[in-house]
N, C-alpha and C positions, 0 to 999 in steps of 0.2 A: 607278934610284938617286935617293933622295929628297934633296933639298938640306937642309942643316942650318939651323935656325932657321924663323921664320914665312915663309910665301909669300902673294903675293897671291891672294885668294880669288875672282879674276876670271880672270887669265891664268897663274897659277902661277909668276910670277917670284919668285925669292928676294928678299925685301924688303931684304937687305943689298946688293943690287946696284942698288937704286933710288937714283939720284944726288940726288933730291929728298927721300930719306928717308921717302917714303910719300905717298899721296894726302892730300887735305885735305877736312875737314868743312865745312859751311856756315859755321860759326863760325870757321874758319881753323885749328882744331886738326888735328893729324896723325890720319889713320885708321890704325888698327892692323890693318885687314883688307885694305885695297887700295892698290896702288901709284899713284904719280902719273900713269903712263901711262894708267891705267884709271879713276881717280877723282879729281875735282877740285871743290872747292866744294860738296861734299855730294851730287854726281851723277856717273853714269857718263858718261866722255868719249863713249863710242859706246853710247848709251842703246838704240838699236834693234839692237845686235849680237846674233845668235844665238850659241849655244854653238859651232855648226859653223864660224861665220865666225871665232870666236875662236881655235878650234884652227888654222884656215887662216892666220890673221894670225901667231900665234906660230910656226907651222911656217916661214912665210916669213922671219921676223926670225931664227930660229935658223939657216936656211940661209944667210942673208946673213952670218952671223957665222962660217960655215965649219964649223957642226956637221955630222958625218955623219948621213946619212938614218936609219940604225937608232937612233942616240941621240935624234934628233928625235922619232921616234915614241914612245920610251920617255919622254921629257920631256913630252911633250903628252897621254899616255894618261889622265892623272888630272884634267885640266881639266874634263870633264863632272861631276865629283864635288865640284868646289869650290862654296863657299857660295852665290856669286852664282847658279850654274846650278841648284843643287838646291833653292834657295828658290822657284824660279819654276816647278817641276815640279809 
């Protein structure tokens, strides 16, 4: 099930769930593509993170939140197709 509204193009989190309202560009403006957990000051927070590492990271966070494993798999399946990961392939 796809969340409503824009999602972070790195981790897939719905942008409405970002307590900071999105990541920031180098000039301090809000990023329309990336959440504050993934992108700050115009750069990725985990710049050397692979797509597989991001999937594992998101799965871990969802498990901490009590999301059931079948739902976690569905929620993370689309991460490899997000802009951050397809731009580098």
